[in-house]
Each structure stands twice: as structure tokens, then as C-alpha cells.
N, C-alpha and C positions, 0 to 999 in steps of 0.2 A: 360531028365538030370532035376534032384534036385538041388537045390543049397547047399546041403554037398556035394554032388560029381564036382561040381562046386570048391566050393573052396577048397577041397582038392586036385584037380588037377591045383588049380592055386598055392597052396603052395609047391607042387611038383613041379611047374616050378621055383619057388624062386631058387631054386640049379641048375639052367641051365647053363651050359657054354657061352653062348651067353648074354651079358650085357642087350642089346637089348629086349631078352622074361623077363629076371630077370625085370629091369623097369615096360616093360610094366605088369605082370602078378602084379608089389608092387603094381602101381598105383592104377589097378583095383580093390585090396584089399582093400588099405586107402578109397578109394571113399564110402566101403562099412563099412569105422573105424574098420576096420581088423587091428590088431598090427600084427608088420615086423618081431619083433624078432630079431637078428642075422644079418638077411639081412639089416637092417637098417643102421648099421653102413658102409656097404659096399657101400651102395647108398649114403651115405653125403660125399663118399673116393670117387667117381665117378670125371672123368674129363668133364664128361658132366654136363652142367649146369643147363638141364632143368631136370635132374634125382636129382640133389643135390637138386633143387627147392621141386619139389613131393614130399623127403625125409624128408626136413625141414615141410612139412605140414604132414606131415604121423606122424612125434614123438608125437602129438597132441592125437594118438591112441593108443600108448606105456603104460604097466600100469608103469613101471620105466623108464622114458624118461631119466634120466641119466646115465643107462646101456648102451647106441649106444656110450658115449662119452671114445673114447681113441681108438678105434676098428679101 
């Protein structure tokens, strides 16, 4: 499986109904410095402290970090 296919699959998982799956996929994408887009705002609002911390680290990967405010 090449990286492109893996990246596409991880992006698909960002829309999963299971918050744990979404957070795991987002963490892998963030580790590869990939933007999370609309998912970032949802992760920042998570009840889980570890998910919020990961989302805060991922903000640096966003082309427009301010776009996730207020979501």
C-alpha cells in the first residue's frame, strides 16, 4: 500500500462515527504534518484531554489556523 492510499484512508476515517477512530486517524495525519481541516475544530472541542492536546499540536499544520476557532 503506498502512502497516497494510506493518506486517503486516514482522511476517510476522520468522518467516522467513533471519536476514538477519528482521534487516532487525526493523530497519524498530524504526525505527518498534514492539515486536519474541519476535523480540527471538533477535536479541539473534545471532552477528552489527550484529544484536545493532540489537536493543539496539530494547529501548526493548518494553512489557516484561525479557521478552526468557534467551531
